[in-house]
LOLUM-508385 format. One record per atom (N, C-alpha, C, O): residue in one letter; x, y, z. Coordinates in steps of 0.2 Angstrom, whole numbers, plus 2048, in hexadecimal, padded with zeros to 3 digits. Example, Ala and Ser with C-alpha at 12.3 -4.5 7.8 and 13.67 -1.06 7.14 Angstrom:
2
A8427E4827A83E7EA827A8427F0827A8477EF82AS8407F5823S8447FB824S840800827S843806828
***
This chain:
48
M773BFCE48M776BF8E4EM77EBF6E4EM77FBF1E4AK782BF9E52K789BF7E50K789BF0E57K787BF0E5DE78DBEBE53E790BE6E59E797BE7E5BE79BBEBE58R798BE4E60R79FBE3E62R7A0BDEE66R79BBDDE6AI7A5BD9E67I7A7BD4E6AI7AABD6E71I7AEBDBE73I7A7BD2E74I7AABD1E7CI7AEBCCE7EI7ABBC6E7ER7B3BCBE80R7B7BC3E81R7B8BC4E88R7B7BCAE89M7BABBFE8CM7BABBFE93M7BEBB7E93M7BCBB3E8FE7C3BB6E98E7C6BB0E99E7C2BAEE9FE7C0BB1EA4L7C0BA7E9DL7BBBA2EA0L7BEBA1EA7L7BAB9EEABT7C3BA3EAAT7C5BA4EB2T7C2BA9EB5T7BFBA9EBAD7C4BAFEB1D7C0BB5EB3D7B9BB5EB5D7B6BB7EBAL7B5BB0EAFL7AEBAFEB1L7ACBACEB6L7A8BAEEBAE7B0BA6EB5E7AEBA3EBDE7B0BA5EC3E7ADBA3EC8K7B4BA9EC4K7B7BAEECAK7B0BB2ECCK7AEBB2ED2I7ABBB5EC7I7A8BBAEC9I7A1BB5ECAI79DBB6ECEL7A2BB0EC4L79ABABEC9L79CBA8ECEL797BA7ED1R79FBA6ED0R7A1BA3ED5R7A0BAAEDCR79EBA8EE2E7A2BAFEDAE7A0BB4EDFE798BB6EE0E796BBAEE5Q796BB3EDCQ791BB5EDCQ78ABAEEDEQ784BAEEDEG78FBAAEDFG78CBA4EE1G788B9FEDCG785B9AEDDT789BA2ED4T788B9FECFT78AB95ED0T787B90ED1I78FB97ECFI793B90ECFI796B8EED5I799B93ED8K797B88ED7K79CB86EDCK7A2B85EDCK7A4B84ED6K7A7B85EE0K7AEB83EE1K7AFB7EEDCK7B3B7FED6N7ACB79EDDN7AFB71ED8N7ADB73ED2N7ADB6EECEE7A9B78ECFE7A6B77EC9E7A9B7DEC4E7AAB83EC6H7ABB7CEBEH7AEB80EB8H7AAB81EB1H7A6B7DEAEL7ACB85EB1L7A9B86EA9L7A9B83EA4L7AFB82EA3N7A6B81E9FN7A6B7DE9AN7A5B7EE92N7A9B7CE8DD79EB81E93D79CB84E8CD797B88E8ED794B88E94A795B8CE88A791B92E88A78CB93E81A78FB91E7CH786B94E81H784B97E7CH77DB9CE7EH77BB9CE83I77BBA0E7AI778BA5E79I770BA2E75I76FBA1E6FE76CBA3E7BE763BA1E78E760BA6E79E761BA9E7FP75CBA8E77P758BAFE76P758BB1E7DP757BACE81G75ABB6E7FG758BBAE85G75DBB8E8BG75DBBBE90E762BB2E89E766BB1E90E76CBADE8EE76DBABE88L771BADE92L778BA9E91L776BA3E93L773BA2E99V778B9CE90V778B97E95V77DB95E95V780B95E90I781B92E9BI789B8EE9CI787B8AE9EI781B89EA2R78CB84E9DR78CB7EE9FR792B7EEA4R797B80EA2V792B7BEA9V797B7AEAEV797B73EAEV793B6FEADL79EB72EB0L79FB69EB2L7A2B6AEBAL7A5B6EEBCA7A0B65EBDA7A0B64EC4A7A5B60EC6A7A5B5AEC3E7ABB61ECBE7B0B5AECDE7ADB56ED0E7A9B58ED4D7AEB4FED0D7ABB4AED4D7B0B4AEDAD7B6B4AEDAK7ABB4AEE0K7AFB4CEE6K7B0B43EE9K7B3B42EEF
***
């Protein structure tokens, strides 16, 4: 099996997640890690 690295700017990923309705306008990506079978993303929400 060959390995390759995929890199993406967080702002680009935030845009995709907002378009899909996954994160809200007041939320921003903070951290991410891989668990078996899934990508876990931590977001921070601005206080209103």
